[in-house]
N, C-alpha and C positions, 0 to 999 in steps of 0.2 A: 533197543540194541543192548546187548550184554557186553560190557568191557572186560577184557582179560584181567586176571589178578596180576600183581607185580611179578610173581614167579612165572606165570604163563607168558607175560609180555617179554620178560628177559629170555626165557627159553626160545620163544618164537624169534626174537631178534638174533639170537646166536645161531639158530637153525637157518634162517634166511641168509645171514652173513656167510655161513659155511657153504651155502649154495650160490654165492656171488650175487646176491640181491642187495642193492643199496637200500637199507631200511628207511632212509630219509625220503624215499619215493613211494613208500607203501602207506596208504591211509590206515588209521586205526580200525576203521570199519571193514577193511578188506577181508574177504573170505579166501580160503585156501583149499586146494584139492590136488592130490597127486594122481595124474592120469597116465595110464600105461598105453602107449601108442601101439598100433598093430605091428610095428617093426621091433617092439620090445623096449623102446626108449621110454623112460619115465620122466614126465614133465610136471613141474609145479605150476598150477594155474592160480592166478591172483589178480588183483586190481592194483594199478599204480597211477601215480600222478603223472600227467604230461608235463614235461619240463623243457626249458630252453637249453641251449648249448651250455649255458653258464650254470645250469642246475636249478633255476628258479621255476617255481610252479606257475603254470599258465592258467589264465582265467577261462572257464568253460564258455565257449562262444554262444551256447544256448541259454546259459544262466550266468550272467556276469557277477552274481553274488557267491559263486562257488568255484572251487578249483576244478580244473579239467581232469578227468580220470579215464582210463582205458584198460581193457583186459590185457594181461601180459602172461608170459610163461618163460620158464627157464628149466634147464635140465636138473633133475633131482639127483645130486651127487652124494648127499648125506641124508639119511632118513631122519625124520623128526622123532623126538621122544614120544613113545606110544601114548603117554598120558595127555599129550596135546590133542589127541583124537582128530588128526587131520584126515579127512576122508580120502579113500583111494578108489579109483574106478578104472575101467578099461574103455578105451576109445572105440 
């Protein structure tokens, strides 16, 4: 796994925050894609931690040594900087 540089991490966090994503729920190894739905909506697809109502990460019921993760999406309200190379696709 290739970890982002500090500049990439900071830009990614700013972009996610601008799109109302809680960056504390996104694992470092999460991948991102902007998907254009048939109705024209653009969604950011990513992986997030499953958390309790209090915001604590839950344990994966299939692997008690890891945090539980799931696919997530949110409307893309702000485009990412082009140099982050977030892929875009059509659904």
